[in-house]
N, C-alpha and C positions, 0 to 999 in steps of 0.2 A: 684640250691641252692649253690653248690660248687663254680661255676663261679661268682655268685653274691657276695659271701663272700670275694673272693680274688681279685675282680675287682680293678685294679689300685694300688694294694699293692705290695710292695717288699717282696719276699718270701725267707725264709731260710728253707732248709730241714735239720731236725735234725736227723742225722744218715747217714753216707756216706758208707753204706754197700750195700748188694744185694738189699734190699727193697728200699733203697734210689735211686738206679739206676732205679728201676722200677717206682718209683714215678715220677722221672724226665721225664722218657719216656712217662708216661701217661699225665703229664702236657704239654709236647710238643705236644702230640696228641690232647689235648684240646685247643691248641693255646695259652698256658700260660707259655711256657718254658722260654720266655724272661723275665718274671717276677721273675724267680728264680735268685737271686743274689749270691747264694753260699750255701755250706753245712756247718753244724756245727757238730763236732764229738768229743767224749770224749778222743779218743785214737789215731786216725790217724793223722800223722804229717801234718802240713799245706803244701798245694800244690794245685793241681787241680785234680778234679774227673769229668770225662766226660765234660770237658771244663768249669767247674764251680769251683771257689776257695773254698778250705776247711779251716775253721777256728776252732782252738781248743776251746772247750767250756770254758776252763779256761782263754782264752785271750779275751773273748767277753767284749766289752765296751758298756754300756747301751746307751751312747750318739750316737754310730754308728748305733744302731738298733732300735731307738726309735719308728719309724713309720713302722717298718717291722712286718710281721706275721711269725709264725713258724709252720711248719707242721711236726709232729712226723712221722718218717718213719720206725718204728718197731712196732711189736705188744705188746711190753712191755710198754704200754702207761703210766701207773701210775708212774713207775720208771723214765721215761724220763721227764714227766711233772714236777715232784718234782725237778729233777736236773736243769732244765732250769729256774724254778721259783727262785731257789737259786741265780741266776744271776740278780734278780730284774725285770724279765720280767713278765708282767701282764698275768694272766690266760686268759684274754680277747683276747690276741694276739696269743694264742696257739691253734692249731687245729689238729684234727686227722680224716682222711678220709680213712677208711679201703679199699674202692674201689680203691684208688690210689696205693695200695700195691700189687694188684693182677696183675700178668703179663698177658698181652693180648696175648692169644695164638691162633693159627690157629686151629679151631676145626677139620680140615681135618687131623691134626696130630693124634688126638685121634681116629678118624674114621679109618684111614689107619692102625693104630696099635691096633685095637680093639682085634684081636685074641691074641696078645702078652699080652695085659692088662688083658684079661680074663684068660689066662694061668697062669699069675702071681698070680692072685686072687685065683685060684684053688690050687696053690702050698703052700699058706700060711697055717701055722700049728695051728693057734688058732683063735677063733672068734674075739678077740680084734684086731688082725692084719687085719682081713678082714673088720671090721668096720672102722678102721683107713684108710685103703686103699680106700674104697668106699668114705669116707668123703673127702679125698685129692682131688679127681676129682670133687666133688661137689663144693669145694672151687674155683677151676679154672673155673667151668661152671657158677656159679651164685654169687660168691664172698662171700658166707656165711661161716664164720669161726666158727659159733656157735657149730656145732657138733664136729669139730676137737678140739676146745679148751677144750672140756670136756674129752679129752683123754690124757691130759698132764701127762707125766711121770716125775719122780724126780731123776732118776739115769742114765742119758745119758751115753751110752757105757757100763754101768755095771748094767743090769736089774736083780739085785740079789733078793734073797728071802726076802720078807717083804716090798719091794718097790712097788709103785703104778704101775710100768711097769714091774713087775716081769715076768721072763720067767723061768719056772720050770727046764728046762734043763741047764740053765746058771749057772756056778760055777767058782770060782777061787781057785786054789790049791797053795801050797807052791812051786810048780815046774814051775810056769808060765814063758814062754819066750814071752814077750810082745813087739809087734812092733807098735809104735805110729807114724803114718803118718799124718803130720800136727800137730806137737807137741806144736806149739805156744810158750807160755812162761813156759810150764811145768804144765799147769792146769790139764790136764788129768793124768799126771804122779803123781801129788799130790793125786788125788782121788784114783788112782790105789794103791798107797802105803798105803793109809789110810785103804782101804777095805781089803787088804791082810795083814795088820798089819806089813808091810815092809818085808814080807816073800815071796820071789820070786827068780827065777834064774837069769833073764836077762831082760834088757829093751834096745831096739834100738829106738832112737828118731830121726825122720827126720823133719827138718824145713828149708825151703829155704829162708825165709825173713830175711834179715840181722838184722833188729831191734829186731824181735822176737827171733832170734837165740842168740843175745846178752843177752837178758833177761833169756832165757833158760839156757845158759851157766853159768850165774851168780848164778842161782838157784842150778844147779847140783854141781858146784864147792863148794858152801856153804855146800851142803849135804855131799860132799866127798864120794860119793857112786860109787865105781869102777864097780858095776854091770850095770851101765847106760852108754851106748855108744851113743854119739851124732854125728849126720851127718848133716853138713850144706848143704842141698840140698833137692830136691823134689824126688818123686817116680813116675816111669813111666814104660812103656812097654819095654824100652831099656835104656842103658846108653847113655846120650847125653847132649848137651848144648842147652837150649831152651830160648826163650824170656820170660820175666817175668814182671809182674806188681806188684812191691813191695811197701813196706812202707804203706800198707793198713790194718795193724793190722791182724785180723782174715780173712780179705777178699783178701789178697794177692794171686795172682793166675798166672798160666802159660798162655801165650798168643801166638797167631800165628805171631804177628809182635810186634815190639817195639824197644826200645833203651837199656833196661836193660836185662841181661841174667843171667841164673843160671844153675848149674849142676843138672841133674836128674839121678836117679839110678834105675836099675832093681833089685828088691828085691832078685830074684833068684841068682843074681851075687854077691851080697854083704853080704848075710847071709848064713852061712853054719852050723848053730847050730839049735837045736830043737826050733821050734816056736809053741806056743800053742794059741796065741791070736793076731789078727791084727785089729787095728782100723784105719779107713781112713776118714778124713774130709779135703779134699784137693781141694775144690772149682771147682768141675766138672771134675777132672782128675781121678776119681775113677775107671772107666772102664779100662783105660790104665794101671793104677797101678796094678789092679787085674791080668791083662794079664801078667804083669811082675813078678807075684808071682805064676805062674802055678805049678812049681815044688814044692815049699813050701807047697801049698795047697794040692797037690796030695800026697806028702810024709808024712806030719805031720797032715793034716786035722785040722788046727787050727780053733778056734772060730773066726768069722768075725763080726765086727761092722762097717758097711759101710754107709756113708751118701748118700742119694738118692735124695736130694731136689734141687741140684744146677741147674739141667736142667730137663725140663718136661719129656724127654724121659728116664731119669735115673730111673724114677719110675717103669719102666718095664725092661729096658735093664740091669740094674745092678743086680736085683734079678735073672733074667734068666741066666746071666753070672755066678753068684755065684753058682747056681744050676748045670750048665753045667761043671764047674770046679771040682765039687764033687757032683755026683748025690745022695749021702747019706745025704747031708745036709738037715736039716729042717729049713724052713725060717719063720722069724717073723718080723713084722714091729711095731715100736713104734714112737710116736711123742712127742716133747718136746717144752716148752716155749710158749704155746698158739698160735702157728703159723705154717705155712707150711715151714718155713725156717729151722727147726730143726727136720728132719725125718731120722731115721736110720733103715736100714735093717740088721737083725742079721741072721747069718747062724751058726747052731750048729749041 
């Protein structure tokens, strides 16, 4: 049915993030990669993504895409459909295939790591965490996002009392020293300040992407808040200069090869004050960044909110690492945005 609907059509993938990459890979596997003429994205600057040109949504001209079809490549379907229809594109030319967004994984990875997966499951501290964890693997095995979508939380990184993703042990005091790794344009800082009613001790914000950092700087300068310290760079297990795939909005990430480079910092080397809370959403570098915060975690035992969805093995490797760094931690997992792309492991 999918192949029949797209046969002979020029395809635009709407969303040049992680799921867009997966969709392109799956279309290549189905022999339809050549039909993809480009990506469309609301935020990422025009350029190329995995060999395909990126077009800003605002620059779309109806005459250029009259005979094309559009595939939504995020789980936020309603929002994306409305945005693209605003450009005059008929709903008859817009498609969503959830099976295209599921990464094709080698089942041997799950089998070979079964003991670690089961160990992680046993370590989880509440029934909701265990249900979410089980549902995550069901998504990968059979593509069914139904169970997972029913677990959507509403306070990502801050599962406070009264929220749908509440964790009873989670709280924010007026003495918080908050480390925001992957600060983007300050979106998490805004939420943090709102929840704490702007009562906290310190914020350290790390952002390696030049465009994102510019937006972050503009926001903080407007706030004139001397308690916020900005660092243009990433976080890692050591201080170094690494290859970087930038100008991708929230999807910018460290790479093994490339032309662009960026500084990365070991948190233990750059922060010497009390830390009470660390958040990491850094596109797959979470394990290395945690290793770079061994001293901070041992000394201050901060709350941790760490993304685990960027790589399949992070679903067990990251929680087990968090527990090994502080055996007293209690682990929780929460899921956000009706999709597997926004899953956070909390340690408290």
